[in-house]
Kinemage of the C-alpha trace (Angstrom):
@kinemage 1
@onewidth
@group {chain A} dominant
@subgroup {mainchain}
@vectorlist {calphas} color= white
{ca met a 1} P 12.075 52.168 41.614
{ca lys a 2} L 14.913 54.413 42.816
{ca glu a 3} L 16.591 51.498 44.574
{ca lys a 4} L 16.526 49.459 41.415
{ca leu a 5} L 18.131 52.235 39.420
{ca lys a 6} L 20.788 52.649 42.050
{ca tyr a 7} L 21.475 48.934 41.905
{ca leu a 8} L 21.862 49.028 38.150
{ca leu a 9} L 24.331 51.890 38.361
{ca ile a 10} L 26.764 49.908 40.458
{ca leu a 11} L 26.850 46.881 38.133
{ca pro a 12} L 30.202 46.120 36.518
{ca pro a 13} L 30.605 48.088 33.256
{ca leu a 14} L 31.072 44.920 31.176
{ca leu a 15} L 27.850 43.348 32.424
{ca leu a 16} L 25.968 46.600 31.969
{ca ser a 17} L 27.107 46.859 28.344
{ca cys a 18} L 25.917 43.315 27.706
{ca leu a 19} L 22.453 44.001 29.044
{ca glu a 20} L 22.174 47.155 26.992
{ca ser a 21} L 23.224 45.353 23.804
{ca pro a 22} L 20.566 44.668 21.105
{ca asp a 23} L 21.905 41.096 21.175
{ca met a 24} L 21.273 40.740 24.886
{ca ala a 25} L 19.723 37.281 24.478
{ca asp a 26} L 23.111 36.081 23.256
{ca gly a 27} L 25.159 37.868 25.867
{ca ile a 28} L 27.661 36.202 28.157
{ca val a 29} L 25.419 36.739 31.162
{ca asn a 30} L 22.884 34.326 29.615
{ca ala a 31} L 25.523 31.812 28.516
{ca lys a 32} L 24.414 32.272 24.934
{ca arg a 33} L 27.698 32.297 23.130
{ca ala a 34} L 26.308 28.915 21.998
{ca pro a 35} L 23.748 28.945 19.164
{ca thr a 36} L 20.050 29.486 19.835
{ca val a 37} L 17.831 26.770 18.390
{ca glu a 38} L 14.115 26.126 17.957
{ca thr a 39} L 12.256 22.982 16.889
{ca ser a 40} L 9.853 23.555 14.008
{ca met a 41} L 6.287 22.447 14.666
{ca asp a 42} L 5.454 21.974 10.963
{ca phe a 43} L 7.121 18.580 10.553
{ca glu a 44} L 6.024 16.480 7.580
{ca ile a 45} L 5.293 12.870 6.703
{ca pro a 46} L 6.985 12.791 3.265
{ca leu a 47} L 6.167 9.102 2.811
{ca asp a 48} L 4.388 6.611 5.019
{ca gly a 49} L 6.858 5.326 7.581
{ca asn a 50} L 9.082 8.446 7.481
{ca ile a 51} L 9.100 11.688 9.481
{ca leu a 52} L 10.723 14.879 8.194
{ca met a 53} L 11.948 16.733 11.274
{ca lys a 54} L 12.734 20.452 10.990
{ca gly a 55} L 14.646 22.984 13.068
{ca asn a 56} L 16.037 26.530 12.906
{ca ile a 57} L 19.160 28.196 14.264
{ca asn a 58} L 17.970 31.673 15.256
{ca ser a 59} L 21.368 32.916 16.391
{ca leu a 60} L 24.951 31.699 16.089
{ca gly a 61} L 25.856 33.330 19.398
{ca ile a 62} L 27.587 36.625 20.070
{ca asp a 63} L 30.842 35.579 18.384
{ca asn a 64} L 29.113 33.960 15.384
{ca arg a 65} L 31.103 30.821 15.955
{ca gln a 66} L 30.769 28.112 13.317
{ca val a 67} L 28.197 25.405 14.071
{ca thr a 68} L 29.961 22.078 14.486
{ca gly a 69} L 26.883 19.868 14.574
{ca lys a 70} L 23.106 20.023 14.354
{ca gly a 71} L 20.178 17.686 14.111
{ca phe a 72} L 17.606 16.099 16.378
{ca leu a 73} L 17.480 14.147 19.608
{ca trp a 74} L 14.626 11.650 19.517
{ca gly a 75} L 13.086 8.777 21.420
{ca asn a 76} L 9.849 7.161 22.582
{ca ser a 77} L 9.378 9.461 25.579
{ca ala a 78} L 10.037 13.136 26.251
{ca glu a 79} L 12.429 12.203 29.058
{ca asn a 80} L 14.515 9.734 27.060
{ca leu a 81} L 15.676 11.358 23.844
{ca asn a 82} L 18.650 9.042 23.578
{ca asn a 83} L 18.912 8.786 19.790
{ca val a 84} L 20.694 11.295 17.582
{ca leu a 85} L 19.771 12.116 13.986
{ca tyr a 86} L 22.212 14.549 12.353
{ca ser a 87} L 21.368 16.987 9.580
{ca asn a 88} L 23.730 17.782 6.704
{ca asp a 89} L 21.901 20.948 5.642
{ca ala a 90} L 24.204 23.918 5.118
{ca ser a 91} L 21.695 26.623 6.050
{ca asn a 92} L 20.401 27.664 9.476
{ca ser a 93} L 17.051 26.081 8.583
{ca phe a 94} L 17.777 22.372 8.718
{ca ser a 95} L 15.962 19.046 8.557
{ca ala a 96} L 16.502 15.295 8.642
{ca val a 97} L 14.354 12.272 7.816
{ca leu a 98} L 13.717 9.550 10.370
{ca asn a 99} L 13.106 6.363 8.368
{ca asn a 100} L 11.336 3.101 9.197
{ca val a 101} L 9.040 4.618 11.785
{ca ala a 102} L 6.812 2.036 13.495
{ca gly a 103} L 3.056 2.390 13.537
{ca asn a 104} L 0.890 2.816 16.619
{ca lys a 105} L 3.690 4.462 18.636
{ca thr a 106} L 4.465 7.966 19.910
{ca tyr a 107} L 7.707 9.662 18.904
{ca tyr a 108} L 9.324 12.688 20.559
{ca trp a 109} L 12.149 14.876 19.278
{ca lys a 110} L 13.818 18.260 19.630
{ca ala a 111} L 16.288 20.156 17.483
{ca phe a 112} L 19.845 20.825 18.657
{ca ala a 113} L 22.929 22.699 17.435
{ca lys a 114} L 26.383 23.171 18.915
{ca asn a 115} L 29.516 25.218 18.399
{ca gly a 116} L 32.831 25.621 20.200
{ca phe a 117} L 31.155 27.238 23.212
{ca gly a 118} L 28.331 24.791 23.797
{ca ser a 119} L 24.957 23.623 22.541
{ca asp a 120} L 21.276 24.515 22.653
{ca thr a 121} L 18.037 22.608 22.061
{ca gly a 122} L 14.509 23.558 21.097
{ca leu a 123} L 11.201 22.457 22.521
{ca val a 124} L 10.076 18.838 22.326
{ca val a 125} L 7.647 17.864 19.533
{ca arg a 126} L 5.350 14.862 19.808
{ca phe a 127} L 3.897 12.696 17.009
{ca ser a 128} L 1.670 9.595 17.241
{ca ser a 129} L 2.068 7.318 14.235
{ca pro a 130} L -1.047 5.712 12.713
{ca glu a 131} L -2.212 2.199 13.468
{ca ile a 132} L -0.820 -0.591 11.311
{ca trp a 133} L -4.234 -2.287 11.149
{ca glu a 134} L -7.536 -0.442 11.100
{ca ser a 135} L -10.946 -2.047 10.856
{ca lys a 136} L -13.134 -0.673 8.071
{ca lys a 137} L -16.818 -0.933 7.225
{ca tyr a 138} L -18.070 -4.505 7.309
{ca phe a 139} L -19.055 -5.891 3.905
{ca asn a 140} L -22.695 -6.483 4.706
{ca ala a 141} L -23.596 -8.431 1.572
{ca his a 142} L -23.222 -12.196 1.226
{ca pro a 143} L -19.646 -13.156 2.172
{ca arg a 144} L -18.115 -14.781 -0.875
{ca ser a 145} L -15.117 -16.305 -2.513
{ca lys a 146} L -14.188 -17.087 -6.131
{ca gly a 147} L -15.560 -13.755 -7.367
{ca ala a 148} L -14.002 -10.956 -9.409
{ca ser a 149} L -12.639 -7.688 -8.060
{ca phe a 150} L -11.158 -4.583 -9.610
{ca val a 151} L -10.048 -1.079 -8.627
{ca leu a 152} L -11.095 2.181 -10.264
{ca gly a 153} L -9.223 5.182 -8.885
{ca ser a 154} L -9.596 5.095 -5.121
{ca arg a 155} L -12.557 2.683 -5.079
{ca ile a 156} L -12.670 -1.095 -4.807
{ca phe a 157} L -15.311 -3.201 -6.544
{ca thr a 158} L -16.378 -6.813 -6.228
{ca thr a 159} L -18.973 -8.932 -8.008
{ca cys a 160} L -20.038 -12.517 -8.641
{ca gly a 161} L -18.597 -15.471 -6.729
{ca glu a 162} L -19.887 -18.272 -4.563
{ca arg a 163} L -21.580 -17.745 -1.215
{ca ala a 164} L -19.191 -18.716 1.554
{ca glu a 165} L -21.863 -20.292 3.731
{ca ser a 166} L -23.329 -22.476 0.989
{ca ala a 167} L -21.221 -23.949 -1.796
{ca gly a 168} L -23.023 -23.910 -5.113
{ca leu a 169} L -25.082 -20.747 -4.508
{ca leu a 170} L -23.718 -18.305 -7.052
{ca leu a 171} L -23.985 -14.517 -7.120
{ca asn a 172} L -24.042 -11.644 -9.592
{ca asp a 173} L -24.600 -8.650 -7.269
{ca ala a 174} L -21.933 -5.924 -7.420
{ca trp a 175} L -20.590 -3.601 -4.727
{ca glu a 176} L -18.289 -0.614 -4.479
{ca tyr a 177} L -16.130 0.377 -1.514
{ca thr a 178} L -15.480 4.113 -1.253
{ca ile a 179} L -12.456 4.868 0.892
{ca ser a 180} L -13.410 8.474 1.577
{ca asp a 181} L -16.844 7.496 2.966
{ca asn a 182} L -15.897 4.065 4.328
{ca glu a 183} L -19.107 2.680 2.849
{ca trp a 184} L -20.182 -0.246 0.653
{ca pro a 185} L -22.913 1.048 -1.702
{ca gln a 186} L -24.398 -1.483 -4.099
{ca ile a 187} L -24.123 -0.832 -7.826
{ca asp a 188} L -26.006 -2.400 -10.744
{ca asp a 189} L -25.820 -6.186 -10.838
{ca phe a 190} L -23.347 -7.858 -13.151
{ca pro a 191} L -25.522 -8.510 -16.239
{ca gly a 192} L -24.203 -11.924 -17.153
{ca met a 193} L -25.255 -15.227 -15.704
{ca lys a 194} L -24.404 -15.795 -12.040
{ca arg a 195} L -20.984 -17.375 -11.832
{ca arg a 196} L -17.851 -18.215 -9.899
{ca tyr a 197} L -14.198 -18.003 -10.992
{ca pro a 198} L -14.590 -14.994 -13.321
{ca val a 199} L -11.740 -12.516 -13.856
{ca gly a 200} L -11.648 -8.732 -13.805
{ca phe a 201} L -9.311 -5.916 -14.825
{ca ala a 202} L -9.593 -2.138 -15.192
{ca ile a 203} L -8.409 0.338 -17.829
{ca gly a 204} L -8.987 4.047 -17.307
{ca asn a 205} L -12.613 4.632 -16.310
{ca tyr a 206} L -13.699 1.157 -17.400
{ca ala a 207} L -13.625 -2.266 -15.789
{ca phe a 208} L -14.011 -5.583 -17.578
{ca val a 209} L -15.380 -8.763 -16.009
{ca gly a 210} L -15.899 -12.073 -17.759
{ca thr a 211} L -15.315 -15.806 -18.199
{ca gly a 212} L -16.109 -18.125 -15.297
{ca gln a 213} L -18.293 -21.095 -14.455
{ca gly a 214} L -22.037 -21.180 -13.805
{ca phe a 215} L -24.715 -23.803 -13.442
{ca asp a 216} L -28.394 -24.461 -12.946
{ca gln a 217} L -29.389 -27.884 -14.248
{ca asn a 218} L -26.209 -27.939 -16.307
{ca ile a 219} L -22.686 -26.614 -15.950
{ca phe a 220} L -21.801 -23.612 -18.107
{ca ile a 221} L -18.366 -22.246 -18.939
{ca phe a 222} L -18.137 -18.741 -20.384
{ca asn a 223} L -15.922 -16.687 -22.663
{ca asp a 224} L -18.093 -13.562 -22.453
{ca phe a 225} L -16.996 -10.171 -21.113
{ca tyr a 226} L -18.898 -7.156 -19.814
{ca arg a 227} L -17.685 -3.593 -19.424
{ca tyr a 228} L -18.549 -1.410 -16.443
{ca asp a 229} L -18.499 2.305 -17.292
{ca asp a 230} L -17.603 4.337 -14.226
{ca asn a 231} L -19.065 7.464 -15.822
{ca thr a 232} L -22.522 6.080 -16.592
{ca lys a 233} L -22.468 3.420 -13.833
{ca gln a 234} L -23.780 0.866 -16.332
{ca trp a 235} L -22.692 -2.475 -17.722
{ca glu a 236} L -22.477 -3.332 -21.430
{ca asp a 237} L -21.559 -6.436 -23.386
{ca val a 238} L -18.047 -6.571 -24.886
{ca pro a 239} L -17.584 -8.878 -27.907
{ca thr a 240} L -14.918 -11.579 -27.687
{ca glu a 241} L -13.179 -13.582 -30.386
{ca thr a 242} L -14.795 -16.762 -31.654
{ca asn a 243} L -11.567 -18.704 -31.141
{ca met a 244} L -11.231 -17.617 -27.520
{ca asp a 245} L -11.993 -20.761 -25.526
{ca glu a 246} L -14.524 -20.684 -22.707
{ca arg a 247} L -12.737 -20.882 -19.387
{ca tyr a 248} L -12.855 -20.497 -15.619
{ca asn a 249} L -10.239 -20.123 -12.888
{ca ala a 250} L -8.057 -18.024 -15.198
{ca val a 251} L -6.232 -14.801 -14.252
{ca ala a 252} L -6.368 -11.302 -15.696
{ca phe a 253} L -4.504 -8.031 -15.163
{ca asp a 254} L -3.936 -4.625 -16.719
{ca leu a 255} L -0.539 -3.451 -17.923
{ca asn a 256} L 0.333 -0.112 -19.542
{ca gly a 257} L -3.254 0.594 -20.540
{ca lys a 258} L -4.089 -2.864 -21.885
{ca gly a 259} L -5.861 -5.860 -20.394
{ca tyr a 260} L -4.648 -9.464 -20.370
{ca leu a 261} L -6.390 -12.826 -19.904
{ca val a 262} L -4.215 -15.874 -19.166
{ca gly a 263} L -4.953 -19.574 -19.022
{ca gly a 264} L -7.677 -21.243 -16.995
{ca leu a 265} L -9.676 -24.447 -17.242
{ca his a 266} L -11.664 -25.128 -20.383
{ca ala a 267} L -13.207 -28.115 -18.642
{ca pro a 268} L -12.120 -30.302 -15.720
{ca gly a 269} L -8.699 -31.621 -16.687
{ca gln a 270} L -8.434 -29.429 -19.806
{ca leu a 271} L -5.877 -26.759 -18.939
{ca leu a 272} L -5.188 -23.674 -21.033
{ca ser a 273} L -1.977 -21.691 -21.555
{ca asp a 274} L -3.149 -19.078 -24.061
{ca val a 275} L -2.732 -15.325 -23.479
{ca trp a 276} L -5.122 -12.700 -24.847
{ca gln a 277} L -4.469 -8.960 -24.943
{ca phe a 278} L -7.344 -6.459 -24.880
{ca thr a 279} L -6.832 -2.994 -26.391
{ca leu a 280} L -9.324 -0.292 -25.480
{ca thr a 281} L -10.564 2.024 -28.244
{ca thr a 282} L -11.625 5.650 -27.872
{ca glu a 283} L -15.288 4.649 -27.948
{ca gly a 284} L -14.859 2.545 -24.827
{ca asn a 285} L -15.002 -0.678 -26.799
{ca gly a 286} L -11.967 -2.670 -27.789
{ca tyr a 287} L -10.531 -5.693 -29.505
{ca trp a 288} L -8.745 -8.901 -28.481
{ca gln a 289} L -5.455 -10.171 -29.854
{ca lys a 290} L -3.848 -13.536 -29.172
{ca met a 291} L -0.312 -13.303 -27.793
{ca asn a 292} L 2.384 -15.908 -27.188
{ca asn a 293} L 1.323 -18.660 -24.814
{ca phe a 294} L 2.379 -18.822 -21.184
{ca pro a 295} L 5.166 -21.452 -20.845
{ca phe a 296} L 2.866 -23.957 -19.088
{ca pro a 297} L -0.847 -24.637 -18.759
{ca phe a 298} L -1.961 -22.353 -15.953
{ca tyr a 299} L -4.996 -22.173 -13.684
{ca gly a 300} L -5.944 -21.430 -10.091
{ca gly a 301} L -3.203 -18.853 -9.506
{ca ile a 302} L -3.067 -15.131 -8.922
{ca ser a 303} L -2.083 -12.047 -10.890
{ca ile a 304} L -0.234 -9.042 -9.460
{ca ser a 305} L 0.054 -5.715 -11.282
{ca asp a 306} L 0.803 -2.076 -10.514
{ca his a 307} L -0.135 -1.009 -14.081
{ca thr a 308} L 3.527 -0.910 -15.215
{ca ser a 309} L 4.688 -4.373 -14.072
{ca ala a 310} L 2.725 -7.613 -14.082
{ca phe a 311} L 3.251 -11.063 -12.589
{ca ile a 312} L 1.283 -14.313 -12.443
{ca gly a 313} L 1.958 -17.487 -10.534
{ca phe a 314} L 1.248 -19.796 -7.582
{ca gly a 315} L -1.185 -21.811 -9.664
{ca asp a 316} L -2.717 -25.202 -9.039
{ca asn a 317} L -0.646 -27.089 -11.583
{ca ser a 318} L 2.742 -28.507 -10.645
{ca glu a 319} L 4.875 -26.278 -12.907
{ca thr a 320} L 3.564 -23.022 -11.438
{ca his a 321} L 2.480 -24.053 -7.944
{ca arg a 322} L 5.431 -22.368 -6.218
{ca ser a 323} L 6.747 -19.990 -8.877
{ca leu a 324} L 6.049 -16.411 -9.945
{ca trp a 325} L 6.486 -15.213 -13.526
{ca lys a 326} L 6.938 -11.718 -14.915
{ca tyr a 327} L 5.537 -10.612 -18.266
{ca arg a 328} L 7.817 -8.652 -20.597
{ca glu a 329} L 5.405 -6.757 -22.792
{ca glu a 330} L 8.087 -5.454 -25.150
{ca asp a 331} L 9.141 -9.013 -26.053
{ca asp a 332} L 5.798 -10.749 -25.404
{ca glu a 333} L 7.513 -13.312 -23.200
{ca trp a 334} L 7.363 -14.654 -19.657
{ca leu a 335} L 10.380 -14.882 -17.372
{ca lys a 336} L 10.545 -16.779 -14.112
{ca phe a 337} L 10.939 -14.202 -11.347
{ca ala a 338} L 10.995 -16.056 -8.016
{ca asp a 339} L 10.058 -19.209 -6.114
{ca leu a 340} L 8.284 -19.430 -2.782
{ca pro a 341} L 10.538 -19.992 0.241
{ca glu a 342} L 10.235 -23.404 1.867
{ca glu a 343} L 8.599 -21.864 4.930
{ca ile a 344} L 5.479 -21.022 2.928
{ca thr a 345} L 3.468 -24.232 2.675
{ca lys a 346} L -0.115 -23.020 2.204
{ca lys a 347} L -1.948 -21.718 -0.839
{ca ile a 348} L -1.280 -18.111 -1.943
{ca tyr a 349} L -4.568 -16.275 -2.345
{ca ser a 350} L -3.733 -12.747 -3.419
{ca gly a 351} L -0.958 -10.220 -3.946
{ca val a 352} L -0.317 -6.534 -4.590
{ca ile a 353} L 2.638 -4.217 -5.195
{ca val a 354} L 3.498 -1.358 -2.825
{ca lys a 355} L 6.668 0.618 -3.517
{ca asp a 356} L 9.441 -1.902 -4.206
{ca asn a 357} L 7.767 -4.963 -2.706
{ca ile a 358} L 5.169 -7.532 -3.632
{ca tyr a 359} L 2.887 -8.340 -0.681
{ca ile a 360} L 1.133 -11.708 -0.582
{ca val a 361} L -1.081 -13.459 1.952
{ca asp a 362} L -1.052 -17.229 2.391
{ca gly a 363} L -3.574 -19.721 3.718
{ca asp a 364} L -2.246 -19.302 7.254
{ca asn a 365} L -3.159 -15.594 7.121
{ca val a 366} L 0.518 -14.629 7.049
{ca leu a 367} L 1.649 -11.589 5.073
{ca trp a 368} L 4.956 -11.852 3.228
{ca thr a 369} L 6.990 -9.469 1.107
{ca leu a 370} L 9.018 -10.241 -1.987
{ca ser a 371} L 11.542 -7.540 -2.871
{ca leu a 372} L 11.396 -6.424 -6.490
{ca thr a 373} L 15.054 -5.398 -6.315
{ca asp a 374} L 16.883 -8.350 -4.751
{ca lys a 375} L 14.043 -10.947 -4.798
{ca ser a 376} L 14.399 -11.667 -1.092
{ca trp a 377} L 11.436 -12.847 0.989
{ca gln a 378} L 10.491 -11.464 4.392
{ca lys a 379} L 7.803 -12.648 6.790
{ca lys a 380} L 5.917 -9.553 7.903
{ca thr a 381} L 2.920 -10.113 10.130
{ca leu a 382} L -0.239 -12.099 10.753
{ca leu a 383} L -3.643 -10.836 9.766
{ca pro a 384} L -5.730 -9.870 12.807
{ca asp a 385} L -7.128 -12.873 14.671
{ca val a 386} L -10.680 -11.980 13.655
{ca phe a 387} L -9.870 -13.354 10.201
{ca leu a 388} L -9.495 -16.866 11.640
{ca asn a 389} L -12.521 -19.157 11.528
{ca lys a 390} L -13.881 -21.077 14.508
{ca glu a 391} L -11.360 -23.841 13.831
{ca asn a 392} L -8.638 -21.174 14.166
{ca glu a 393} L -7.774 -21.494 10.490
{ca gly a 394} L -7.137 -18.855 7.856
{ca gly a 395} L -9.132 -18.501 4.688
{ca phe a 396} L -9.339 -16.932 1.285
{ca gln a 397} L -8.596 -13.179 1.464
{ca asn a 398} L -8.172 -10.522 -1.221
{ca leu a 399} L -5.546 -7.777 -1.192
{ca phe a 400} L -6.169 -4.426 -2.894
{ca thr a 401} L -4.233 -1.230 -3.438
{ca thr a 402} L -5.694 1.979 -4.778
{ca gln a 403} L -4.292 4.829 -6.795
{ca gly a 404} L -2.177 7.280 -4.816
{ca ser a 405} L -2.241 5.221 -1.614
{ca asn a 406} L 0.357 3.127 0.196
{ca ser a 407} L -2.329 1.223 2.093
{ca ile a 408} L -3.424 -2.341 1.435
{ca tyr a 409} L -7.077 -3.262 1.914
{ca ile a 410} L -7.782 -6.846 2.946
{ca gly a 411} L -11.006 -8.811 3.034
{ca ile a 412} L -14.012 -9.982 0.984
{ca gly a 413} L -13.256 -13.628 1.531
{ca phe a 414} L -15.447 -16.047 3.540
{ca thr a 415} L -16.406 -13.225 5.920
{ca gly a 416} L -17.490 -9.621 5.586
{ca leu a 417} L -14.386 -8.372 7.391
{ca phe a 418} L -12.518 -5.530 5.731
{ca tyr a 419} L -9.317 -3.947 7.068
{ca glu a 420} L -6.794 -1.336 6.063
{ca tyr a 421} L -3.181 -2.409 6.484
{ca arg a 422} L -0.427 0.240 6.381
{ca pro a 423} L 2.643 -1.750 5.342
{ca leu a 424} L 5.130 1.151 5.371
{ca trp a 425} L 4.402 1.695 9.077
{ca asp a 426} L 4.925 -2.018 9.820
{ca asn a 427} L 8.540 -1.598 10.958
């Protein structure tokens, strides 16, 4: 101990004063006239596909020199942080958003700051982004197509349809997918006659399913509707107008708290273009009102809605086979929105809206996006190979989005496969 004290006494006075300073961590002896930086561990995912990186400048250095740059060094390994993301924050606590982050990858980053004397960096932070595709609970009921589906809150429902393995065997069982439990509990059967090609839409805590085609010894076409009450978990009959034609292979959607039924087939070769609006009353019932017709007879297409915008298109008649139309509720009119690109040659089976894009899936199991802002098309990705049949062909698949989620759920078509797709991580 005495030798150590003696050694300290013969140190140069300048160095001794630095070591005795309260700011000794920033002293010249430690080369800390540069700022001292740390990387914050409480980074955030503000939106799917983005990372909010955070850092702090704990000291500006002994001379309090102005910081001339700060931000984050990042990359796909801790040893290769070759990318720079600058922050424009004025305070010593700073952040920056890394956009278009790819799924199923690991990202590394560390904060940095520099002044006229030099720079400093914090520790490296690691983040593994979620998978783009994730298999969910198999739909263990009869695989089906040509049924009706709807979404209530964060749950997906399906009912009716035709058994995939045996054309002509119709269904009326009903099922609910709960995202939180990743389960498919069965709910009360649809009370109407078994059928295919019905439609469904949801308003508040209620869902409405109706129309369609059924048969036993004879062929039946329906104009009935039934309401599913998510509070009581029961179905009830909903009256329809006497002048509403029976139909099947129509489309339906909800928009700003109202339901809509469009077109369909009244009988083989008898196409409809009428549009009916359903207004829900406080008692959970409602009434139908005939609106202006769609510009063409329309059947066999799809509807796409995010509750505030609605589109229909890609039907089986020549005028709408390759076009998508937007409904202007305020004017009760339809405007052509976009045409399919030439590269898409197969039938469009379903579509949803996520952020500023419409996502559709075609008969080749290819996902495409249509920008709502500039109407450009982009080919995104293929559905997982498990969706292909033994002839290596795609099939009918449904797309769903749920409230408060950026995920798309895909399945309930020909097979019991059900997957979650995270489009904002598909970069």
